[in-house]
N, C-alpha and C positions, 0 to 999 in steps of 0.2 A: 615310366621312370626306370632308369638304370641304377642298380645298386652295386657299388664297388666294395668287394670284400677283401679283408686282409687274410691271405691264406695261412699266415703264421698263427693267427688267433681264431680265425673264423668269424671275426666281428666285422660289422659294416665300417667302412671308411667314410664314404660320402654317397649322396644320392644326386642323380643328375636328371633333369628333364629331357625327354626326347625332343628332337627337332620335329617340327610339324611339316605338313605338305607345303605350306607357304615358305617355310625355311628352305626346303629342298629346292623348290622352284627358284627362289632367290639365289641359291648357291649355283645352280646350273646356269641360270641366265648371266650371273656375274662372271663365272668362269669362262663362258663362251666369249663374252665381250673382252675380258682381260687377255685371253689367249690370242685373240686376233692382233692385239697390240704387241704382245710378248714375242710372237713369231717373227715380227718385223724388227725386233731389237737385235742388233749385231751380237754374235756369239761372244765376242770379247766383253760386252757389257753384261750378257746373261751370266757368265761365269763369276762375275763379281758377287752375285747373289750366293753362289756356292761357297765362296770364301767367307762371306759373312755368316752363313749357316754354320760352317766349321768353327768360326771364332766363338759364336754364341754357345754352341755345344760345349766347347772347352771351358769357357768362362763359368758356365753354370753346371758343369759336369757333376759336382757333388749333389746338387739339388735334384737333377734329373735321375741320377743313379739311385738316390734314396727313394724316389718315386717308383722306379721300376721294382726295387726290392720290396717296397711296401705293398704294391698292387698285385704283383705276380709271384713273389717269393724267391727270386733269384738271389744267391749270395752276393753281398755288396761288392766285393772285388770284381766279380763277373759283370755286375751292372755297370761299374765304372769302365771296364774294358769295352762293354757294348757301346757306351756313349763315345768313347775315344775312337772306336772303329767307325762310327758314323761320321765323325769329323774327318778322319783319314779318307774315307770314301769321297766326301765333298771336296777335299783338297785335291785328291787324285783326279777327279773329273774336271776340276777347275783348270788343271794343267793339260789334261789329255783330250778333253772334248773338242777343242778347236782342231786338233790333229785327226781325231777319229771321224769328224764330220766334214773334213775338207773335201772340196770337189775332187773327183777322180777323172782325169783325162783318159779317153779311150781312142785308140787309133782306128779310124774308119776312112771312107772315101769322102766324108763331109769336110767342110772347112774347119769344123770344130764339133767334137762329141765329148760328152761328159756325163758322169753320174753325180747327181746332187741329192742331198738328204734334207727333206722338208719335214717339219713336225706333223704328227697326225691330228692333234687337237687336245681335247680334254680327256684324261685317262681316269677311270674309276679304279682306285686302289683298295682292294679288300684285304685287310691285313690281320695276322694272328697275334695272339697274346704272348707267345713264348720269347720272342725278341721284339718287344713292342716299339722300340726306336729303330733298331737296325733294319728290320724288314721294310720299314717305310723308307728310310734314307738311302738304302741301297738301290731302291727303285727311283726315288725322287731326284737324286743328284743328276744322273744321266738324263732323266726325263725332262727336267727343267732346263738343263743345259741345251738340250735338243730343241727347245722352244715350245714344249707342251705345257698344259696346265693340269691340275689334278684335283680330284675329290677323294677324300679319305673316308672309308667306312671301316672303322677299326673293330676288333673283337670287343664284345660288350662287357667283358670282365676287366678291361683296362681303359675305362673312359678318361681317367685323369691323365694317363699317358697320351691319349689321343688329343686331348685339349692342350696339353703341353707342347705337342708338335705344332699345333696351329700357332701357339704363342711364339715358338722359335721362328717359324716362317714369317710371321708379322714383324718380329723384332729384327730379322735379317734384311728387311726391306723388300719382301715379296710384293709385287704389284697387287693392289686391292682387287680381290675377287679371284685371282689366279689360282689360289688354293683355299679349300675349306675342309674342315672336319665336320662330318655329320654323325650325330648320335642317333641311330635309327635301329629299328628292329629288322631282322633278316628279311621279313616279308616285303619290305620297301625296296629291296635291292633290284628285283626284277624290273620294276618300273624305271629305275634309274638307268639300268643297262639298256633298256629299249629306247630311252630318250635320244633323239637325234643329236643332241648337243654332247653326248658321250661318244668319243671316237674309238675307244679301246678299253680293255679291262685287264688288270693284273691281279692275280690272287695268289697268296701263299696260305695254305691251309690243308685240310684233310682231303683225301681222294674223293670221299663222298660229296663234300661241298664243291670240290672242283668239277665234278661231273655235272652238278646242277648249274653252276655258273657257266660252264662251257656250253651247255645246251641253250641257256638263255642268250648268251652272246652269239652263238651260232645262228639262232633264229633271226637275230638282228644283223647278221653278217659283219660282226665286229672282231677285230684282232684281239687275241688273248695271249697272255703269258701265264702259265700255271706252274707253280712250284708246290708239289703236293707231298704225300707221305713217303716214307722210306723205311726199309728194313736192311740197312747197310751191313754187308759182310765185312768182317775183319779177319783176313786169312793169315794164318801163321804156318809156314812150311817148316819142314824138319831141319833145314839149314839156317833158319832165322836166328837172330840174337833174341832168344826166348825171354830173358829177363827184361831187356829193353822193350820188347813188344808188350809184355805184361804191364810194365810201368805206364806206357802210353795208353794201353787199353783201358786202364782205370779212368783216366781223364776222358778218353774218347767216348766211353759209355756214360759217365756220370756227371759230366759238365752240364750245367743248366738243369740239374736234378734229372738228367736223362730225357729232358723234354725238348728234343730237337729232331728235325727230320733227318739230319746227317749225323746224329749220334750213331756210333757203331752199336749194332744190336745183336747180330749173330756172329759169334766168335768161332770160326771154322778152323780147327787146329789139326795138323797132321798127328796121327796116333803116336808116332815115335817120341814126340815132345809134349803130348797133351797133359800128362801128369805134372810135368815141370811147369807148364804154363798155368794150369789151374791152381797149383800151389802158390805160385808167385802172384797171380791175379787176386786170389782170395785174400792173401796177406796184405796186398795193397788196398783192397776194399776195406779191410778191417781197420785201416788207419784213417779212414774218412770220418770226420766229425759231423754228426747230425745236430742241428740246433737252429737257433735264431739266426736268420740270414743277415741280420745287421751286424753280427759279430764277425770280425775279420778272419777268425780262424775256423769259421764254419765252412764246410765243403758241401753239405747236403741240407738244403732248406726244405720247405714244404712243397708239395705239388700244388699246382695252381688252383685246382678245384676239387671238391669232395667227390664228384662223380667220376673224375679222371682217376682218382686213387681207387675207387671201388672197381672200376673197369679193369685197371691194371692188376689188382689183386685177384680178380676172377680169372684173368689169363694165367697167372702164376699157379693158382689152384688147379686149373684144368691141365696145365702142363705137367705138374707133379702127379696128378691122377693118371696121366697117360704113360708114366714111367720115368720121368726125369728125376734127377737127384738134386735136392736142395743143399747148396753148399754155404749159403749165407743169406740172412734176411728172411723174407717170406711172409711177413704179417704186418698189417698197419700198426703204427705206433699209437698207443692210447694217449689221450690228452687233447688239448685244444689244437686246432690247426689240422692241416691235411698232410701229415708226415708219413712217408713210407721209406723203410730202410733200403740201402743198397743191397740188391738181391742177386745171387748167382745161381743159375740152374745148369747142371752138368748133364751130359748124356742126352741132350735134346736131339730130336730127330724130326724129319719132315712128317707132317701130320699132327704135330703138337702145336698148341696155340702159340707158344713163344717162338716157333719157327715160321709158322704160316701167316701170322698176324703182325702188324706193327705194334710193338710194345713202347708206348709213349710215356716213359717214366723210368725210374732207376732199377731196371731189371736187365740182366745180361744172360744170354743163352749160349752155352758152349756146345758145339757140335764137333764130334771126333770123326776124322776121315782117314782113309788109308794112304792117299797120295794126292798130288797136285791136281790130277785130272778130276778126281771126285770132289776136291775142294772147289774147283771152278764150276762143276756141274751143280753143286748145292748152292753156291753163291748165286747162281742164275735161277735157281728153283724158287722164284718169288715173283709176285706180280709187280714189284717195285724195281726201280733202277735209278736211284739217285747217286749215291757215292759208294765207294769201296776202298778198303785198305788191304795192301798185300805186303807181307813181311818175308823177305828172303835175302840172303847175301849174294845171290847170283842175279846181278842186275840185268844181264842179257836175257836170262830166262824170265825175269820179272816183266820186262817190256813185252815179251811175246805173250805171256799169260794175261797181262793187263788188256791186251787187244781182244781177248776172248771173254772178258767180264762185261756183263750188261750193266752199264752205269754211265752217268753223265761225267763222272770223274773217278779216277783211280789214283790213290796216293800210295806210293811205294815206300815202305819203311817210314811211315808217318801217319798222322791223324787227319782225317778229312775235315776241311774247314773252308769257309768262303774267304775270298781275297779279291779286293777291287781290281786287281790286275788280271784275274783269270775268269773266264766264263763259268757260270754256275747254273745248273739246272739238271733235269733228269729225263729219263725215257720211260716207256711202258706206263704204268699207272702212277709214276712219280711226276707226271706232267710233261709239258713241252714248252719250248722257248728258252731263252737264256737271259740271265741277269749278269751284270758286272762285265768288266773288260770291254773290248771293242764290240763284241757281239751283243752285249747287253744294251749299249746305247743305241744300237741300230734296230732294236725291236719295235720301238715306237716312232719310227720315221717312215716317210714315203720315199722309197729308193727310186728316184725319178731320173729317167733318161732324157738328156738334152742332145738333140741332133740338129745341127745348124749347117745348112747348105750355103752355097755362094749367093750373094745378094743380087748378082747380075743375071742369073739364069738357073734353070733346074739342074740339080745334081742327080746322078744315078743312085738309086737305092738298091743295094745288093739284096738278092733273094727276096724281092718284094712279093707279097702274097696278093 
């Protein structure tokens, strides 16, 4: 049985029975059959499903947003924005998928050569709790448009969200069996990955879990897309608009209660402006309201689980013990729920927990550097490589420095965020593969070459082996 807890109160919301082995078998068999028919459905008809998904998300946005807030603690306006972003992504791929997946003609000595994009099959989607709708729909819209089916194994602290996603897909007209949510324990995942009816795996989650899933999928020689942890740098150079950078930094760190892979986590600031930045940053943090995430003026709700809060506090204490300065927050809030205040640590250095480890919660680490060269060096001094922000008024210099930063995305004078139009993903231990944009839709397709010679006789094949 899975128990859903309300992180605002710590009280149980509901209990859900786990799916059995017979349920898993039925889901795999049904998805395999349904996907064979779906792949033969013209793409113009497949994208009708995406438009219907977007419509249902918007029609019932209030209900789904309230569910997200109740089950994982996200402030309600952010939950509403998450649902709207899911709908936008569905609409985006409904328009762009036919263009992205159009056959590509290639000039050769054959009468006709082309590259075509066929679906891989049924994809196992292993999804996290921090954006329980967005993480699924950013994968699902392009995957279904490309002709794939899907099985969802969601995080076990958001079972109601997982079942709501199945409800949305059914109401949108998804063919029977093409998609299923499975409420299962992690121990069941390896067997599903190994099953021949699963063609590929996508996972958003921790680096530790990503390594396990990658090994399991690798043994089965199955395609994977992994979006894992991050310790994103937020670099502020001496010529930056410091006040603007500090204002954006507050949102970049504390949106979603700091529980995002692409939250800014390490604020690497040139020494000449560090005092100004820290002063403005701490002042902005002081304006954040902590409280019930259902109240519209709340900025910081609870963390999603008690163990996550305990782990974060341990990182804070170890960082302070190593010599960092506490500027705000720094202790769990007494009372019901899993609340932790926005916390700012100054004078953080490599070797301290808040620099070396991913801090998945409302804690910001400020690192002071002498110049841009040291800023880039420390930005890269991490096992992660998801996103990065760079603040400077010299855009030519920014472009040059951005090429030296180890990350899947660098946002200049802005906050790192995902966008359906742009590819999203990381390098190093932040994972591999891309979601969103044209590259995201092509992760779960067979890029197939068609070479057609003349019907009346053999054609010469260049550079034949």
